Kinemage of the C-alpha trace (Angstrom):
@kinemage 1
@onewidth
@group {chain A} dominant
@subgroup {mainchain}
@vectorlist {calphas} color= white
{ca met a 1} P -0.179 0.173 0.170
{ca lys a 2} L 2.701 2.479 0.755
{ca asp a 3} L 3.946 1.906 -2.692
{ca val a 4} L 0.697 2.980 -4.271
{ca arg a 5} L 0.633 5.454 -2.215
{ca lys a 6} L 4.263 7.004 -3.259
{ca leu a 7} L 3.483 6.280 -6.726
{ca thr a 8} L 0.175 8.409 -6.857
{ca tyr a 9} L 1.500 11.412 -5.301
{ca thr a 10} L 4.438 11.574 -7.755
{ca ala a 11} L 2.182 10.727 -10.694
{ca leu a 12} L -0.008 13.751 -9.569
{ca leu a 13} L 3.133 15.742 -8.523
{ca thr a 14} L 3.985 15.080 -12.134
{ca ala a 15} L 1.162 15.558 -13.652
{ca met a 16} L 0.959 19.392 -12.011
{ca ala a 17} L 4.888 19.855 -12.920
{ca met a 18} L 3.713 19.318 -16.674
{ca ala a 19} L 0.512 21.101 -16.370
{ca ile a 20} L 1.773 24.304 -14.689
{ca pro a 21} L 3.345 26.163 -17.869
{ca phe a 22} L 0.484 25.729 -19.655
{ca leu a 23} L -2.152 26.719 -16.967
{ca val a 24} L -0.406 29.441 -14.644
{ca val a 25} L -0.955 32.593 -16.348
{ca leu a 26} L 1.644 34.975 -13.543
{ca lys a 27} L 4.765 35.026 -15.531
{ca val a 28} L 7.807 37.008 -15.656
{ca gln a 29} L 9.749 37.286 -18.650
{ca ile a 30} L 13.301 39.360 -19.235
{ca pro a 31} L 14.923 36.956 -21.907
{ca pro a 32} L 16.780 34.627 -21.424
{ca phe a 33} L 14.888 34.364 -17.934
{ca thr a 34} L 11.398 33.670 -17.420
{ca ala a 35} L 9.745 32.489 -14.266
{ca thr a 36} L 6.300 31.144 -14.418
{ca leu a 37} L 4.995 31.184 -10.150
{ca thr a 38} L 4.495 28.129 -8.710
{ca ala a 39} L 6.723 26.030 -11.268
{ca his a 40} L 8.964 24.493 -8.163
{ca val a 41} L 6.392 23.928 -5.887
{ca pro a 42} L 5.673 20.413 -6.881
{ca met a 43} L 9.274 19.934 -7.010
{ca phe a 44} L 9.527 21.030 -3.601
{ca ile a 45} L 6.712 18.903 -2.272
{ca ser a 46} L 7.966 15.744 -4.395
{ca met a 47} L 11.351 16.095 -2.043
{ca leu a 48} L 9.335 15.037 0.631
{ca leu a 49} L 8.848 11.583 -1.308
{ca gly a 50} L 12.566 10.611 -2.069
{ca pro a 51} L 15.267 11.096 -4.047
{ca gly a 52} L 13.423 8.866 -7.067
{ca ala a 53} L 9.862 10.965 -6.849
{ca ala a 54} L 11.857 14.459 -7.362
{ca ile a 55} L 13.622 13.211 -10.160
{ca met a 56} L 10.101 12.274 -11.788
{ca val a 57} L 8.875 15.095 -10.889
{ca gly a 58} L 12.163 17.066 -12.223
{ca leu a 59} L 11.511 15.254 -15.674
{ca gly a 60} L 7.655 16.210 -15.865
{ca ser a 61} L 8.483 19.691 -15.027
{ca ala a 62} L 11.286 20.062 -18.256
{ca leu a 63} L 8.675 18.003 -20.646
{ca gly a 64} L 6.089 20.502 -19.495
{ca phe a 65} L 7.802 23.692 -19.908
{ca phe a 66} L 9.837 22.251 -23.312
{ca met a 67} L 6.451 21.617 -24.787
{ca asn a 68} L 4.781 24.954 -23.612
{ca leu a 69} L 8.079 27.189 -24.105
{ca gly a 70} L 10.814 25.445 -26.267
{ca leu a 71} L 13.911 24.140 -25.740
{ca val a 72} L 15.684 27.006 -23.240
{ca val a 73} L 13.368 27.113 -20.984
{ca gly a 74} L 13.102 23.070 -21.349
{ca val a 75} L 16.468 22.644 -20.548
{ca arg a 76} L 16.492 25.306 -17.496
{ca ala a 77} L 13.457 23.306 -16.168
{ca phe a 78} L 15.437 19.588 -16.894
{ca met a 79} L 17.976 21.074 -13.943
{ca his a 80} L 14.519 20.675 -11.461
{ca val a 81} L 15.909 17.246 -11.597
{ca phe a 82} L 19.354 17.965 -9.988
{ca val a 83} L 17.667 20.684 -7.490
{ca gly a 84} L 14.663 18.113 -6.224
{ca leu a 85} L 17.559 14.861 -6.428
{ca ala a 86} L 19.837 17.334 -3.790
{ca gly a 87} L 16.706 18.765 -1.895
{ca ala a 88} L 15.390 14.876 -1.537
{ca val a 89} L 18.909 13.795 -0.151
{ca leu a 90} L 19.266 16.412 2.237
{ca ile a 91} L 15.487 15.793 3.837
{ca lys a 92} L 16.262 12.064 3.992
{ca lys a 93} L 19.143 12.878 6.072
{ca gly a 94} L 17.020 14.956 8.119
{ca ile a 95} L 17.464 18.337 7.401
{ca pro a 96} L 14.220 20.372 7.459
{ca phe a 97} L 11.922 21.493 4.620
{ca asn a 98} L 12.842 25.393 5.163
{ca lys a 99} L 16.664 24.801 5.303
{ca val a 100} L 16.347 22.769 2.392
{ca val a 101} L 14.874 25.445 0.298
{ca val a 102} L 17.555 28.026 1.369
{ca val a 103} L 20.524 25.374 0.874
{ca thr a 104} L 19.389 24.448 -2.821
{ca ala a 105} L 18.515 28.343 -3.816
{ca pro a 106} L 22.031 29.045 -5.052
{ca leu a 107} L 22.467 25.426 -6.671
{ca his a 108} L 19.436 26.063 -9.143
{ca gly a 109} L 20.640 29.237 -9.817
{ca leu a 110} L 24.105 28.320 -10.496
{ca leu a 111} L 22.721 25.741 -12.459
{ca glu a 112} L 19.852 27.905 -14.482
{ca ala a 113} L 22.499 30.260 -15.083
{ca leu a 114} L 25.265 28.231 -16.706
{ca val a 115} L 22.724 26.096 -18.938
{ca val a 116} L 21.760 29.000 -20.826
{ca val a 117} L 25.341 29.914 -21.854
{ca pro a 118} L 25.064 27.799 -24.920
{ca phe a 119} L 22.303 29.115 -26.269
{ca thr a 120} L 22.737 32.857 -25.371
{ca gly a 121} L 26.307 32.997 -24.818
{ca phe a 122} L 28.451 34.545 -22.051
{ca asn a 123} L 27.272 37.715 -21.021
{ca val a 124} L 28.111 38.268 -17.597
{ca tyr a 125} L 24.623 40.361 -16.750
{ca ser a 126} L 22.131 38.510 -18.558
{ca ile a 127} L 23.342 35.344 -17.352
{ca leu a 128} L 24.448 35.944 -13.706
{ca met a 129} L 22.016 38.485 -12.760
{ca ile a 130} L 18.723 38.000 -14.643
{ca val a 131} L 18.951 34.120 -14.682
{ca gly a 132} L 20.915 33.633 -11.722
{ca val a 133} L 19.391 36.020 -9.432
{ca gly a 134} L 16.228 35.788 -10.936
{ca thr a 135} L 16.171 31.827 -10.563
{ca ile a 136} L 17.120 32.216 -6.649
{ca leu a 137} L 13.869 34.657 -6.479
{ca his a 138} L 11.671 32.911 -7.987
{ca his a 139} L 12.868 29.402 -6.026
{ca ala a 140} L 12.385 31.425 -2.762
{ca val a 141} L 8.899 32.394 -3.467
{ca asp a 142} L 7.865 29.089 -4.827
{ca gly a 143} L 9.852 27.792 -1.492
{ca ile a 144} L 7.471 30.194 0.576
{ca ile a 145} L 4.277 29.074 -1.215
{ca ser a 146} L 5.319 25.527 -0.848
{ca ser a 147} L 5.995 25.665 3.006
{ca ala a 148} L 2.394 27.465 3.620
{ca leu a 149} L 1.490 24.354 1.525
{ca ile a 150} L 2.969 22.169 3.336
{ca lys a 151} L 1.527 23.747 6.861
{ca ile a 152} L -2.047 23.394 5.079
{ca leu a 153} L -1.485 19.560 4.550
{ca glu a 154} L -0.074 19.191 7.992
{ca thr a 155} L -3.451 20.520 9.692
{ca val a 156} L -5.217 18.666 7.361
{ca asn a 157} L -3.213 15.199 8.302
{ca val a 158} L -1.943 14.884 4.834
{ca tyr a 159} L 1.249 15.706 5.045
{ca asp a 160} L 2.060 12.331 7.227
{ca ser a 161} L 0.568 10.269 4.591
{ca ile a 162} L 3.061 12.348 2.397
{ca lys a 163} L 5.983 11.836 4.486
{ca ser a 164} L 5.475 8.360 5.118
{ca ala a 165} L 4.658 6.835 1.682
């Protein structure tokens, strides 16, 4: 039963990660940077399920963004695989969720900044400042949203079900 629950949660989060690029209308675009509010929420929640779930949700995110916004944004979203994996490993080691959000933010910003270099050339301002810092800020906002969502899930006793899946 535990495996079925984990698989179900992972599938739902993957579906959300794929759908968010198509459904969320609050987007910020400062090329080569784009930010879609809540895009990282499925990744953050999947960290609680473990590394396998985080990888799967990251792949779903990459596919959704690729289909909706093209190659560059899809490749940037592919970095959610590595950020989610790192966060899931840290959570597995007992590091609290909010600290994981803070610790993974620079990794997220750096990965997304580096991945756009082959597509845009190396321009320190647009790569590091717009993409890197923009991603860290977007990561932080979605981390706050995720933390609030986890608090809600705790109050309705769903959080324990997710953690034990």
